[in-house]
C-alpha positions as CSV (number, residue, x, y, z in Angstrom):
1,M,0.1,0.0,-0.2
2,S,2.8,2.5,1.0
3,N,4.8,1.7,-2.4
4,T,1.2,2.2,-4.2
5,L,0.7,5.8,-2.6
6,V,4.4,6.7,-3.2
7,A,4.1,5.8,-6.9
8,G,0.8,7.6,-7.3
9,M,2.2,10.8,-5.8
10,I,5.2,10.9,-7.9
11,L,3.2,10.0,-10.9
12,L,0.8,12.6,-10.3
13,A,3.5,15.3,-9.9
14,A,5.1,14.2,-13.0
15,V,1.7,14.8,-15.0
16,C,1.8,18.4,-13.5
17,M,5.3,19.0,-14.4
18,L,6.1,17.1,-17.7
19,R,4.9,17.5,-21.1
20,T,1.7,15.4,-21.5
21,P,0.1,14.0,-24.5
22,D,-3.2,15.4,-26.0
23,F,-5.4,13.4,-23.7
24,I,-8.0,15.5,-22.1
25,L,-7.9,13.8,-18.8
26,L,-4.2,14.5,-18.4
27,R,-4.7,18.1,-19.5
28,K,-7.5,18.4,-16.9
29,I,-5.2,17.1,-14.2
30,S,-2.3,19.2,-15.0
31,S,-4.3,22.3,-15.2
32,H,-5.0,22.0,-11.5
33,S,-1.5,21.7,-10.5
34,T,-1.7,24.5,-7.9
35,Q,-4.4,22.7,-6.1
36,I,-2.7,19.5,-6.3
37,M,0.4,21.2,-4.7
38,V,-1.7,22.1,-1.9
39,L,-3.0,18.6,-1.5
40,F,0.4,17.4,-1.4
41,L,1.0,19.6,1.6
42,G,-2.2,18.4,3.4
43,A,-1.4,14.9,2.6
44,G,2.1,15.4,4.2
45,L,0.5,16.8,7.3
46,F,-2.0,13.9,7.3
47,F,1.0,11.3,7.0
48,H,2.9,13.1,9.8
49,L,-0.1,12.3,12.3
50,F,0.6,8.7,11.7
51,S,4.5,8.8,11.7
52,A,4.4,7.7,8.0
53,K,7.9,9.2,7.4
54,R,8.4,7.7,3.8
55,L,4.9,9.1,2.6
56,L,5.4,12.4,4.5
57,F,8.8,13.1,2.8
58,T,7.5,11.9,-0.6
59,A,4.4,14.3,-0.4
60,F,6.5,17.2,0.8
61,G,9.1,16.4,-1.9
62,C,6.3,16.5,-4.5
63,A,5.0,19.8,-3.3
64,A,8.6,21.2,-3.3
65,A,9.1,19.9,-6.9
66,L,6.0,21.7,-7.9
67,C,6.9,25.1,-6.2
68,L,10.2,25.0,-8.1
69,Y,8.4,24.2,-11.2
70,F,6.0,27.2,-10.6
71,K,8.8,29.5,-10.1
72,Y,10.7,28.3,-13.1
73,A,7.7,28.3,-15.6
74,S,6.1,31.5,-14.4
75,N,7.1,35.1,-13.9
76,I,6.5,35.3,-10.1
77,N,8.6,37.8,-8.6
78,L,8.4,39.1,-4.9
79,I,10.1,42.4,-5.9
80,I,7.2,44.8,-7.5
81,P,8.7,47.3,-10.0
82,T,8.6,50.9,-9.0
83,K,6.6,53.4,-10.9
84,T,9.0,55.9,-12.7
85,S,8.7,58.8,-15.0
86,E,8.6,56.5,-18.0
87,P,5.2,56.4,-19.9
88,S,2.7,53.8,-18.6
89,F,-0.6,52.4,-19.8
90,K,-3.4,50.0,-18.8
91,V,-4.5,47.2,-21.0
92,A,-7.8,45.4,-20.4
93,L,-9.2,42.1,-21.7
94,T,-12.7,40.9,-21.5
95,S,-15.2,38.7,-23.5
96,T,-18.7,39.5,-24.5
97,A,-19.6,36.1,-23.2
98,E,-19.0,37.5,-19.7
99,F,-21.6,40.3,-20.0
100,S,-24.6,38.2,-18.5
101,H,-26.2,41.0,-16.4
102,E,-27.2,44.8,-16.8
103,L,-25.0,45.9,-19.6
104,D,-24.7,49.5,-18.4
105,T,-23.3,48.3,-15.1
106,V,-20.7,46.2,-16.8
107,F,-19.6,48.8,-19.2
108,N,-19.3,51.3,-16.3
109,S,-17.3,48.9,-14.3
110,I,-14.9,48.7,-17.1
111,L,-14.8,52.5,-17.6
112,A,-14.2,52.8,-14.0
113,S,-11.0,50.8,-14.1
114,D,-9.8,53.4,-16.7
115,P,-7.9,51.1,-19.1
116,D,-6.1,52.9,-22.0
117,I,-6.6,50.1,-24.4
118,I,-9.5,47.5,-24.2
119,C,-9.6,44.3,-25.9
120,F,-12.9,42.4,-26.5
121,V,-13.2,38.8,-27.9
122,E,-16.3,37.1,-29.3
123,M,-17.1,40.2,-31.1
124,T,-20.2,39.8,-33.4
125,P,-21.8,42.4,-35.5
126,N,-24.6,43.1,-32.7
127,W,-21.9,43.5,-30.0
128,A,-19.7,45.8,-32.2
129,G,-22.6,48.3,-32.9
130,L,-23.6,48.3,-29.1
131,L,-20.0,48.7,-27.8
132,D,-19.2,51.5,-30.5
133,R,-22.1,53.4,-29.2
134,F,-20.9,53.1,-25.6
135,F,-17.3,53.4,-25.9
136,R,-16.5,55.6,-28.9
137,S,-16.4,58.9,-27.1
138,R,-13.8,57.8,-24.6
139,Y,-12.0,55.4,-26.9
140,P,-12.2,57.0,-30.3
141,H,-9.5,54.8,-31.9
142,I,-11.1,51.3,-32.9
143,A,-10.1,48.2,-34.6
144,H,-12.5,45.5,-35.6
145,N,-12.3,42.0,-36.8
146,V,-16.2,41.2,-36.4
147,R,-17.3,37.5,-37.0
148,V,-20.6,35.6,-36.4
149,D,-18.5,32.8,-34.5
150,I,-16.4,33.2,-31.2
151,L,-13.3,34.3,-32.9
152,G,-14.2,38.0,-33.6
153,T,-12.0,40.7,-31.6
154,S,-12.0,44.3,-31.4
155,I,-9.6,46.9,-29.8
156,Y,-10.8,50.2,-28.4
157,S,-7.9,52.6,-27.6
158,K,-7.2,56.2,-26.4
159,Y,-4.0,56.0,-28.4
160,P,-4.0,56.6,-32.1
161,M,-3.6,53.5,-34.1
162,E,-0.8,53.7,-36.8
163,R,-1.6,50.4,-38.5
164,I,-4.2,47.8,-38.2
165,D,-3.6,44.0,-39.4
166,T,-5.1,40.6,-39.1
167,I,-2.8,37.7,-38.8
168,Y,-4.4,34.3,-39.8
169,A,-3.4,30.9,-38.7
170,E,-5.5,28.7,-40.8
171,D,-9.0,30.3,-40.5
172,V,-8.2,31.8,-37.0
173,P,-7.7,35.5,-36.8
174,N,-5.6,37.5,-34.6
175,L,-6.2,41.3,-34.6
176,K,-2.9,43.3,-34.5
177,S,-2.7,47.0,-33.9
178,S,0.2,49.4,-33.7
179,F,0.0,52.3,-31.4
180,K,2.1,55.5,-31.0
181,I,2.4,56.0,-27.2
182,N,4.3,59.1,-27.5
183,E,7.2,60.5,-29.7
184,Q,9.6,57.9,-28.4
185,Y,7.7,54.9,-27.8
186,Q,5.5,52.6,-30.1
187,L,3.6,49.3,-29.1
188,H,2.4,46.3,-31.0
189,L,-0.7,44.6,-29.4
190,Y,-2.2,41.4,-30.5
191,A,-5.7,40.4,-29.6
192,S,-6.8,36.8,-29.9
193,N,-9.5,34.2,-29.2
194,T,-9.1,30.7,-29.7
195,N,-11.3,27.6,-30.2
196,P,-11.4,25.6,-26.9
197,P,-8.9,22.7,-27.2
198,L,-11.2,19.6,-26.6
199,F,-9.6,17.2,-29.0
200,R,-6.2,16.3,-30.5
201,K,-6.9,18.3,-33.7
202,S,-8.1,21.4,-31.8
203,F,-4.7,21.1,-29.9
204,E,-2.8,21.1,-33.1
205,Q,-4.7,24.2,-34.3
206,L,-4.1,26.1,-31.1
207,R,-0.3,25.3,-31.4
208,N,-0.3,26.5,-34.9
209,Q,-2.2,29.7,-34.0
210,L,0.3,30.6,-31.1
211,S,3.3,29.7,-33.4
212,T,2.2,32.1,-36.1
213,V,1.6,35.1,-33.6
214,A,5.0,34.2,-31.9
215,K,6.8,34.2,-35.4
216,S,4.8,37.6,-36.2
217,I,6.1,39.1,-32.9
218,S,9.7,37.8,-33.5
219,S,9.6,39.6,-37.0
220,D,8.3,42.9,-35.6
221,D,10.2,46.1,-35.7
222,S,9.1,47.2,-32.4
223,E,10.5,45.9,-29.2
224,S,7.4,46.8,-27.2
225,T,4.7,44.0,-27.7
226,I,1.5,43.0,-25.5
227,T,-0.5,40.0,-26.4
228,A,-4.0,39.6,-24.8
229,G,-6.2,36.7,-25.5
230,Y,-8.6,34.1,-24.2
231,Y,-6.1,31.0,-25.0
232,H,-8.3,28.5,-23.0
233,L,-5.3,27.2,-21.3
234,D,-4.0,27.4,-17.9
235,Q,-0.7,29.7,-17.4
236,F,1.5,26.5,-17.0
237,A,0.2,24.8,-20.1
238,D,2.9,23.6,-22.3
239,E,1.7,25.4,-25.4
240,L,1.8,28.8,-23.5
241,Q,5.2,28.2,-22.2
242,D,6.4,27.3,-25.7
243,F,4.7,30.6,-27.1
244,R,6.2,32.7,-24.5
245,A,9.7,31.2,-25.0
246,L,9.5,31.7,-28.9
247,A,8.0,35.3,-28.6
248,D,10.4,36.4,-25.5
249,L,7.1,37.2,-23.5
250,N,6.7,37.5,-19.9
251,D,3.5,36.5,-18.0
252,S,1.5,39.3,-16.2
253,R,0.4,37.2,-13.5
254,K,2.5,37.3,-10.5
255,T,0.6,34.9,-8.3
256,L,-1.1,31.4,-8.5
257,S,-4.8,31.1,-8.9
258,P,-6.3,29.1,-6.1
259,S,-9.6,28.7,-8.2
260,L,-10.7,25.3,-9.1
261,Y,-11.3,26.9,-12.5
262,P,-7.9,28.2,-13.6
263,P,-7.9,31.3,-15.7
264,I,-7.8,31.0,-19.4
265,N,-7.4,34.6,-20.3
266,H,-3.9,36.0,-20.4
267,I,-1.8,39.1,-20.9
268,F,1.8,38.7,-22.0
269,Y,4.5,41.4,-22.3
270,S,7.9,42.0,-23.9
271,D,11.0,42.3,-21.8
272,N,11.3,46.3,-22.3
273,L,8.0,46.7,-20.4
274,E,7.4,46.2,-16.7
275,C,4.2,45.0,-15.2
276,L,3.3,47.3,-12.5
277,Q,0.1,45.6,-11.4
278,F,-2.3,43.0,-12.5
279,S,-5.8,41.9,-11.3
280,N,-9.2,40.8,-12.3
281,L,-12.1,43.0,-13.7
282,Y,-15.2,42.8,-11.7
283,S,-18.8,44.0,-11.9
284,Q,-21.2,43.4,-9.1
285,G,-18.7,40.8,-7.6
286,R,-18.7,38.9,-10.9
287,R,-15.3,38.5,-12.8
288,I,-15.6,39.9,-16.4
289,G,-12.0,40.0,-17.3
290,I,-8.6,41.0,-16.6
291,I,-6.4,44.2,-16.5
292,G,-2.7,45.1,-16.2
293,E,-0.8,48.2,-16.2
294,Y,2.6,48.3,-17.8
295,Q,5.5,50.8,-18.0
296,Y,8.6,51.1,-20.2
297,K,11.7,50.4,-18.4
298,S,14.2,53.1,-17.9
299,E,17.0,53.3,-20.5
300,S,19.5,52.6,-17.7
301,I,17.8,49.4,-16.8
302,S,17.3,48.2,-20.2
303,L,21.0,49.0,-21.1
304,A,22.2,47.1,-18.0
305,K,20.0,44.2,-19.0
306,G,21.3,44.3,-22.7
307,S,25.0,44.3,-21.4
308,K,24.9,41.0,-19.5
């Protein structure tokens, strides 16, 4: 019995940390890796009550291994960047699928957070007309990729858009906008929605979509990039780790989600930006999206990092 429990705990930790095949059950298990880490801690304490030292050390060892994996795979940093005189901006990401109650209340909640750029996904013609009427006065610069399915996206901005483009991966669009933040700084932003990966083919489609966006980012003439999307993956998913590595992006989330339903919406940013704060967007206690504040790194910091 003891050997079975030891083998089971090690196997469970391995599923969370190692690349898993495109099996939905294994993916569901690995998406709850933070809860599994807490489970290992609880199991270790339980085994301690019965002086089961072998099981105790195995449980705590698995928890420690997962902690190290989280540190390696994420962008968790205890040192919060200090706000400087460099330009900063806020980016919000939300989905029309989250707007299930009074629309005026939802829209006013978004405005109250005062983002400089808002990315909407699941943008249909009806939603585009409705959002235009409400947000255009505050966000006069708008880019639409309106569709009748869930893959439509829109970007509303206080900053002028210098260029608007759509990057296609097979038939899946990714809306790209270029902004002039000021005379010195430019920003490229990619807004995406994805089909939920439910089968092997949908995982392949998602990997292809992320790879296409990453290659576009790598070829950009701008060093400043933000990607905002509903990727339908948890932050430690292999596909997102590969995407961030290929595009050289950082995760805005600085903490692990305790929820049984890991967040599937993410904002990533390039190395010459810093994430000052990141949080969920709420309306009447209901989570409707995410928002992050970013600033350009000072030249002295950028040069120091570049010289290493």
